PLY file of the C-alpha trace (Angstrom):
ply
format ascii 1.0
element vertex 179
property float x
property float y
property float z
element edge 178
property int vertex1
property int vertex2
end_header
98.69 102.49 110.45
100.74 105.46 111.67
99.13 105.34 115.13
99.93 101.62 115.43
103.56 102.25 114.46
103.80 105.18 116.89
102.65 102.85 119.67
105.44 100.40 118.82
103.50 97.71 116.96
104.52 96.74 113.44
103.20 94.07 111.09
105.42 92.58 108.38
103.00 91.24 105.76
103.12 87.81 104.17
102.98 89.16 100.61
105.98 91.46 100.32
105.20 92.30 96.69
101.64 93.50 97.30
101.95 94.98 100.78
105.59 95.35 101.79
107.56 97.03 99.02
107.54 99.96 96.66
108.80 97.86 93.74
109.93 100.76 91.53
111.76 102.56 94.35
115.33 102.22 95.58
116.40 100.23 98.61
117.07 103.41 100.60
113.60 104.78 99.80
111.98 101.50 100.87
114.04 101.30 104.07
113.25 104.85 105.17
109.61 104.97 104.03
108.20 104.08 107.45
110.15 106.79 109.30
109.53 109.61 106.81
106.64 111.12 108.84
109.00 111.73 111.78
110.97 114.26 109.72
108.14 116.74 108.96
109.20 116.81 105.34
108.43 114.91 102.19
112.08 113.90 101.94
114.74 112.86 104.42
118.02 114.75 104.48
120.20 112.96 101.88
123.06 112.10 104.26
120.67 110.79 106.92
118.79 108.62 104.41
122.05 107.25 103.01
123.40 106.45 106.49
120.21 104.68 107.59
120.11 102.62 104.39
123.79 101.68 104.59
123.46 100.55 108.21
120.41 98.39 107.40
121.98 96.88 104.29
125.15 95.99 106.20
123.48 94.64 109.34
121.11 92.39 107.40
123.72 91.28 104.86
121.67 92.41 101.88
123.35 91.47 98.60
123.07 94.59 96.47
124.96 96.96 94.22
124.13 99.76 96.65
121.32 101.71 98.34
120.19 103.26 95.04
119.44 99.88 93.45
115.78 99.37 92.54
114.34 96.83 94.95
112.59 94.75 92.27
116.07 93.80 90.99
116.94 91.97 94.23
116.37 88.30 95.03
113.32 87.39 97.10
115.39 86.86 100.22
117.08 90.24 99.93
113.73 91.91 99.27
112.38 90.30 102.45
115.36 91.61 104.43
114.55 95.13 103.20
110.89 94.75 104.21
111.99 93.68 107.70
114.50 96.52 107.83
111.97 99.21 107.01
109.74 98.13 109.90
112.66 97.75 112.31
113.65 101.38 111.57
110.53 102.48 113.46
111.96 101.10 116.73
109.07 98.74 117.50
108.29 97.06 120.80
106.28 94.29 119.14
106.79 92.92 115.64
104.34 90.56 113.95
106.02 88.48 111.25
103.57 86.82 108.86
105.29 83.99 106.96
108.67 85.80 107.09
110.59 83.18 105.11
108.08 82.19 102.46
109.61 82.13 98.99
113.22 82.78 99.96
116.40 80.71 99.64
118.11 78.79 102.45
120.88 81.37 102.93
118.45 84.26 103.39
116.29 82.05 105.62
119.25 81.49 107.94
119.96 85.24 108.05
116.33 85.97 108.93
116.29 83.28 111.62
119.39 84.85 113.16
117.79 88.29 113.02
114.62 87.01 114.72
116.64 85.39 117.50
118.70 88.57 117.93
115.51 90.64 118.22
114.15 88.29 120.89
117.40 88.49 122.86
117.23 92.29 122.72
113.79 92.14 124.38
111.59 92.78 121.36
108.33 90.82 121.41
108.13 88.74 118.23
104.86 87.19 117.11
105.52 84.66 114.38
102.75 83.47 112.08
103.95 80.52 110.04
102.68 77.41 108.32
106.18 75.92 108.52
106.21 73.78 111.67
109.99 73.31 111.60
110.36 77.10 111.57
107.95 77.42 114.49
109.84 74.84 116.56
113.19 76.47 115.82
112.16 80.07 116.56
109.40 79.95 119.18
109.39 80.08 122.95
105.66 79.35 123.15
103.14 78.34 120.50
99.43 79.01 120.32
97.74 76.50 118.03
94.45 76.99 116.24
92.02 74.26 115.22
88.83 74.94 113.27
89.25 78.69 113.67
89.76 78.71 117.44
92.85 78.78 119.59
92.82 75.39 121.26
96.29 74.72 122.67
99.27 76.53 124.12
102.52 74.61 123.89
105.48 75.56 126.09
109.06 75.47 124.77
109.92 72.22 126.55
106.99 70.42 124.85
107.50 72.01 121.46
107.91 69.49 118.65
106.61 69.16 115.12
104.38 66.34 116.36
102.90 68.37 119.24
102.05 71.25 116.89
100.63 69.01 114.18
98.55 67.00 116.64
97.09 70.14 118.19
96.36 71.66 114.76
94.35 68.55 113.84
92.49 68.56 117.15
94.27 65.57 118.69
94.52 66.23 122.40
97.71 65.25 124.15
98.81 66.06 127.66
100.93 69.17 127.39
102.01 71.80 129.83
99.81 74.83 129.43
100.81 78.31 130.42
0 1
1 2
2 3
3 4
4 5
5 6
6 7
7 8
8 9
9 10
10 11
11 12
12 13
13 14
14 15
15 16
16 17
17 18
18 19
19 20
20 21
21 22
22 23
23 24
24 25
25 26
26 27
27 28
28 29
29 30
30 31
31 32
32 33
33 34
34 35
35 36
36 37
37 38
38 39
39 40
40 41
41 42
42 43
43 44
44 45
45 46
46 47
47 48
48 49
49 50
50 51
51 52
52 53
53 54
54 55
55 56
56 57
57 58
58 59
59 60
60 61
61 62
62 63
63 64
64 65
65 66
66 67
67 68
68 69
69 70
70 71
71 72
72 73
73 74
74 75
75 76
76 77
77 78
78 79
79 80
80 81
81 82
82 83
83 84
84 85
85 86
86 87
87 88
88 89
89 90
90 91
91 92
92 93
93 94
94 95
95 96
96 97
97 98
98 99
99 100
100 101
101 102
102 103
103 104
104 105
105 106
106 107
107 108
108 109
109 110
110 111
111 112
112 113
113 114
114 115
115 116
116 117
117 118
118 119
119 120
120 121
121 122
122 123
123 124
124 125
125 126
126 127
127 128
128 129
129 130
130 131
131 132
132 133
133 134
134 135
135 136
136 137
137 138
138 139
139 140
140 141
141 142
142 143
143 144
144 145
145 146
146 147
147 148
148 149
149 150
150 151
151 152
152 153
153 154
154 155
155 156
156 157
157 158
158 159
159 160
160 161
161 162
162 163
163 164
164 165
165 166
166 167
167 168
168 169
169 170
170 171
171 172
172 173
173 174
174 175
175 176
176 177
177 178
């Protein structure tokens, strides 16, 4: 995992509880956990850790009592923002988001959509894996669709609709622009 992160590739897992969070740790410990190896120490300098956590909490609009709050006491949407934050702290070139809005409320979903669009505009490559076709249409520039375990269709932004994705996923061939 460390080599992948060092090369600029991060994966934000679908199941934040099992694979994305240290549920008994504070927000600041979760946020800085991915960058700890860069400091050649088991702990980050206190002021540095606090500053990194505060910046992430503010930029992602995390609703919290502070960086020392235990992450399991946050809502699902705020937990997901912390998971995203910890991987963004590594300075990735490519981020793979697996079901980034599953199990979160509408307000947090909007914040995450804005963050994804901001990342794209900053030049970060975002690979979105989602079963939510509305989410795919709203956030994607190009969609690769799988049918029966194989990639069968590439849909360009101008042809991107819920119908074009659904049809391709069920193996219904339509004339689409391919890239």
